[in-house]
C-alpha positions in Angstrom: 207.0 73.2 149.7 203.4 74.6 151.1 203.5 77.1 148.2 203.8 74.3 145.5 201.1 72.5 147.2 198.9 75.5 147.3 199.7 76.3 143.5 198.5 72.7 142.5 195.4 73.0 144.6 194.4 76.3 143.1 195.3 74.8 139.5 193.1 71.7 140.3 190.0 73.9 141.5 190.3 76.0 138.5 190.4 73.0 136.2 187.3 71.5 138.0 185.5 74.7 137.7 186.4 74.9 133.9 184.6 71.6 133.5 181.4 73.0 134.7 178.8 72.9 131.9 178.1 76.7 132.5 174.3 76.3 131.8 171.3 75.1 133.7 168.0 74.2 132.0 165.0 75.3 134.0 161.1 74.8 133.1 159.8 78.2 132.5 157.1 77.4 135.0 159.7 77.2 137.7 161.6 80.3 136.7 161.4 83.1 139.4 162.1 86.4 137.7 162.9 88.0 141.0 165.7 85.6 141.6 166.9 85.0 138.1 169.6 87.3 137.3 171.5 85.0 134.8 171.3 85.6 131.1 169.9 83.0 128.7 167.4 82.0 126.2 164.2 79.9 125.7 163.3 76.8 123.8 160.2 74.6 123.4 159.4 71.0 123.1 156.7 70.1 120.5 153.1 68.7 120.8 151.2 67.0 118.2 148.1 68.2 116.4 146.0 65.6 114.6 144.7 66.6 111.1 141.8 64.9 109.3 141.4 65.4 105.6 138.1 64.4 104.3 137.3 64.0 100.6 133.6 64.1 99.7 132.0 63.5 96.1 129.0 65.7 95.3 126.7 64.2 92.7 124.2 66.7 91.2 121.1 65.4 89.3 119.3 67.9 86.9 115.9 67.5 85.7 115.6 67.7 81.9 113.4 70.8 80.6 111.3 68.2 78.7 111.2 65.5 81.3 107.3 65.5 81.6 107.1 64.7 77.8 109.7 61.8 77.8 107.0 59.2 77.9 104.7 60.7 75.5 107.1 61.3 72.7 109.9 58.8 73.4 108.4 56.2 75.6 111.0 56.8 78.4 110.0 56.2 82.0 113.2 56.3 84.0 114.1 59.9 84.0 115.1 62.4 86.5 112.1 64.2 88.0 113.7 66.9 90.2 117.1 68.6 90.8 118.8 67.2 93.6 122.3 66.6 95.2 123.7 63.6 96.9 127.0 63.3 98.9 129.4 60.3 99.4 132.7 60.2 101.6 135.3 59.0 99.2 138.4 59.1 101.3 139.7 60.1 104.8 143.3 60.7 105.7 144.8 61.1 109.0 148.1 62.9 109.7 149.8 65.0 112.2 151.8 68.3 112.4 153.7 69.5 115.3 153.8 72.9 117.1 155.4 74.5 120.2 153.7 73.2 123.3 152.8 76.2 125.5 153.2 73.9 128.6 156.7 72.8 127.8 159.0 76.0 127.3 162.4 76.0 129.1 164.9 78.7 130.1 168.6 77.9 129.4 170.6 79.9 132.1 174.0 80.8 131.1 176.5 81.2 133.8 179.8 82.6 132.6 181.3 82.8 136.1 181.3 79.0 136.3 182.6 78.3 132.7 183.4 81.1 130.2 182.8 78.4 127.5 179.1 78.9 128.0 179.3 81.8 125.6 180.1 79.2 122.9 176.9 77.3 123.5 175.0 77.1 120.0 171.4 76.2 119.7 169.4 75.8 116.6 165.6 76.3 116.9 162.6 76.2 114.5 160.6 79.3 113.6 158.2 78.4 116.4 161.1 78.0 119.0 161.2 74.2 119.0 164.7 72.9 119.8 166.4 71.1 116.9 170.1 70.7 118.1 172.7 71.9 120.5 176.3 72.6 119.4 175.8 70.5 116.2 177.3 72.3 113.1 176.0 69.8 110.8 172.4 71.6 111.0 169.1 70.1 110.9 166.1 70.3 108.5 163.6 72.2 110.6 161.0 72.6 107.8 157.3 72.4 109.2 155.3 73.5 106.3 151.4 72.6 106.0 149.3 73.0 103.2 145.6 74.0 104.2 142.8 73.3 101.9 140.1 75.9 101.9 136.7 75.1 100.1 134.8 78.0 98.7 131.1 78.0 98.2 130.3 77.5 94.6 127.4 79.0 92.7 125.5 76.2 91.3 124.3 78.1 88.0 123.4 75.5 85.5 121.5 77.6 83.2 123.5 76.6 80.3 123.8 72.8 81.2 121.4 71.8 78.4 123.0 73.4 75.5 120.8 71.8 72.9 117.6 73.5 73.8 116.4 75.2 70.5 117.6 78.7 70.1 114.7 79.9 68.1 111.9 80.5 70.6 109.5 82.1 68.3 107.7 80.8 65.1 105.5 82.6 62.5 101.8 81.9 62.7 99.7 82.6 59.8 95.9 82.9 60.2 93.3 83.2 57.5 90.9 85.9 58.2 87.7 86.1 56.0 86.3 89.6 55.8 82.8 90.5 54.1 83.2 93.4 51.9 80.1 95.3 50.5 80.3 97.4 47.3 77.3 98.9 45.5 74.8 96.5 47.3 77.0 93.5 46.4 78.6 91.5 49.2 81.6 89.2 48.8 84.0 87.4 51.1 87.6 88.4 50.9 90.4 86.1 52.4 93.2 87.8 54.2 96.4 86.1 55.5 97.5 87.6 58.9 100.9 86.8 60.0 102.3 87.2 63.5 105.1 85.8 65.7 104.1 83.4 68.5 106.3 82.0 71.3 106.6 78.2 71.1 105.1 76.1 74.0 107.3 73.8 76.0 105.6 70.9 74.4 106.1 72.2 70.9 109.8 72.4 71.7 109.9 69.0 73.2 108.1 67.5 70.1 110.7 69.2 67.8 113.6 67.7 69.9 111.9 64.3 69.9 111.6 64.4 66.2 115.2 65.3 65.8 116.2 62.4 68.0 114.1 60.0 65.8 115.7 61.5 62.7 119.1 61.0 64.0 118.3 57.3 64.9 117.1 56.7 61.3 120.4 58.1 60.1 122.3 55.9 62.2 120.3 52.9 61.0 120.8 54.0 57.4 124.7 54.0 58.1 124.6 50.5 59.7 122.4 48.9 56.9 124.4 50.5 54.0 121.4 52.5 52.9 123.6 55.3 51.5 124.9 54.8 48.0 128.4 56.3 48.7 131.0 53.7 49.8 132.6 55.5 52.6 135.9 54.3 54.2 135.6 52.5 57.5 137.1 55.5 59.4 134.7 57.9 57.9 131.8 55.7 58.8 133.0 55.2 62.3 133.4 59.0 62.6 129.8 59.9 61.3 128.3 57.2 63.4 130.0 58.5 66.6 129.0 62.1 65.8 125.4 61.0 65.4 125.5 58.9 68.6 127.0 61.9 70.5 124.2 64.2 69.2 121.5 61.8 70.2 123.0 61.5 73.6 122.9 65.2 74.2 119.3 65.7 72.9 118.1 62.6 74.9 119.4 64.6 78.1 116.8 67.2 77.5 114.3 64.5 78.4 116.2 62.1 80.7 118.2 64.7 82.6 121.9 64.7 83.5 124.3 64.3 86.2 127.5 66.2 87.3 129.9 65.6 90.1 132.6 67.6 92.1 135.0 66.7 94.8 134.8 68.7 98.1 137.9 68.9 100.5 137.7 69.5 104.2 140.3 69.6 106.9 139.7 69.2 110.6 142.3 69.5 113.4 142.3 68.5 116.9 145.2 68.7 119.7 144.9 66.0 122.3 145.3 66.9 125.7 148.2 65.4 127.5 146.2 63.9 130.7 143.7 61.7 129.1 144.0 58.1 127.9 140.9 57.8 125.7 139.3 60.6 123.6 136.1 60.6 121.5 135.9 63.9 119.7 133.0 65.0 117.5 134.3 66.4 114.1 131.1 67.1 112.1 128.0 65.6 111.0 127.4 64.0 107.6 124.3 63.7 105.5 123.8 62.1 102.2 121.6 64.8 101.2 123.3 67.9 102.8 126.9 66.7 103.0 129.4 67.9 105.7 127.6 69.7 108.3 128.6 71.6 111.8 128.9 69.1 114.7 126.1 71.1 116.4 123.6 70.4 113.5 120.6 68.2 114.2 120.7 66.6 110.8 123.0 63.9 109.5 125.1 61.1 111.3 128.1 62.1 113.8 131.6 61.6 112.5 134.0 61.5 115.4 137.6 61.0 116.2 138.6 58.3 118.6 142.1 58.3 120.1 143.4 55.5 122.4 146.8 55.8 123.9 149.1 52.7 123.9 150.7 53.5 127.3 153.9 52.0 126.1 156.0 54.6 128.2 154.3 53.8 131.4 157.2 51.8 132.8 159.7 54.5 131.7 157.5 57.2 133.5 157.5 55.2 136.7 161.4 54.7 136.4 161.9 58.4 135.9 159.5 59.4 138.7 161.5 56.9 141.2 164.9 58.2 140.3 164.1 62.0 140.3 166.4 64.1 142.3 164.9 67.4 143.3 168.1 68.5 144.9 170.1 68.2 141.7 171.8 71.6 141.2 171.9 71.4 137.4 169.8 70.2 134.7 170.7 69.5 131.1 168.4 69.8 128.1 165.0 68.4 128.4 163.7 66.1 125.8 160.5 64.2 125.2 159.8 60.5 124.5 156.7 60.2 122.2 153.8 57.8 122.9 152.0 55.8 120.1 148.2 56.2 119.8 145.6 54.3 117.8 143.6 56.9 116.0 140.3 56.1 114.3 137.6 58.1 112.4 134.2 56.6 112.5 130.7 57.4 111.5 128.5 56.6 114.5 130.2 53.1 115.1 131.4 52.4 111.6 135.1 52.8 111.2 136.0 54.9 108.2 139.9 55.2 108.7 142.4 53.9 111.3 146.2 54.5 111.9 148.7 54.4 114.6 150.8 57.6 115.0 153.1 59.2 117.5 151.7 61.8 119.8 154.3 63.8 121.7 152.3 65.0 124.5 151.2 61.6 125.4 154.8 60.6 126.2 157.1 61.6 129.1 159.6 64.5 129.6 163.0 64.0 131.0 166.3 65.8 131.3 169.8 64.9 130.4 172.8 65.3 132.6 174.1 68.9 132.1 177.6 67.6 130.8 175.9 66.4 127.6 175.7 69.6 125.4 176.1 68.1 121.9 172.8 67.0 120.9 170.4 66.7 117.8 166.6 66.5 118.2 163.6 65.4 116.1 161.6 68.6 116.0 158.4 66.8 115.1 158.6 64.9 118.5 161.2 66.4 120.7 163.0 63.0 121.0 166.8 62.9 121.0 168.3 61.9 117.6 171.9 61.8 118.5 174.0 62.5 121.7 177.8 62.9 121.9 178.7 61.6 125.4 182.5 62.3 124.9 184.2 64.6 127.3 
């Protein structure tokens, strides 16, 4: 009889031991290498980095080569007098990416003596070591690709901007030279034509361009008033008029100047610390004449990133703290409950963009009971997506 009781007692103890989870999750900061002899593996919880993408429009104004003669030959006064650039912020987008938090790495101790099934523990991690799921064969999309935009300095060579400058820079100048020739006591005057090539002055080129503009305008007027004798079809008339107008506009730019624009893209990143509730971080300085400048520059206005925690997990933190059992022998997998934050980009005190996003490190960290070992996580925040509590 006693042997039967002893057999059932051994069987019961073995059964209880087989239900031990066989693993213990310990924060890396608490792992003592001299005492830790168990096998295991590491994983991390994520933290959030804020990305600010700024789109700036650069407008370049170019002085026409004949600007100083615009009033004299064409009666134009409102022309570009100098080459200059102006900048304007067109758009700002605030987004987040996730990365492994160096302060939130964990060691999963595997104890095969307590439970041989510990060898069957399956973890899926991202490339950076962030946990994605535990014992979940369905898999999880752990893609975390970010496209960074790099701006290269451009060489503003606009030597060929004004393409309608006359190609022929030289013209033939003919001078009449009168020579006195004496033959046998008879003196007479001889006219000699002396030809030479002379470079045109800028004013001469401007006058030629102005004359051409006036000639084009005359031809446009002839088309409109029906001065030509040939009855062209309407489509032909419209085509000729548009071509003349396009030619006139391009020649006018030699006097009035012209404008060109391009879009510049900048990306700034900032990782908020987890122990603050309000952040005001300088991103860069912005000048309408110089564009985006380093934040240490003395020119331009300050563009800053303002972050305000919503503190919606405060009560949860107090509850976890009040129920924390430091004598607990085994911990399950740690997870993170993210916190919302109001994020604003402003120039001085003028808001330029504002969003509410989750910031993982603003939230709280807690551990599950060790018996829960069928889990799926959101790699972007460290929050539990699904948990299977069935034994």
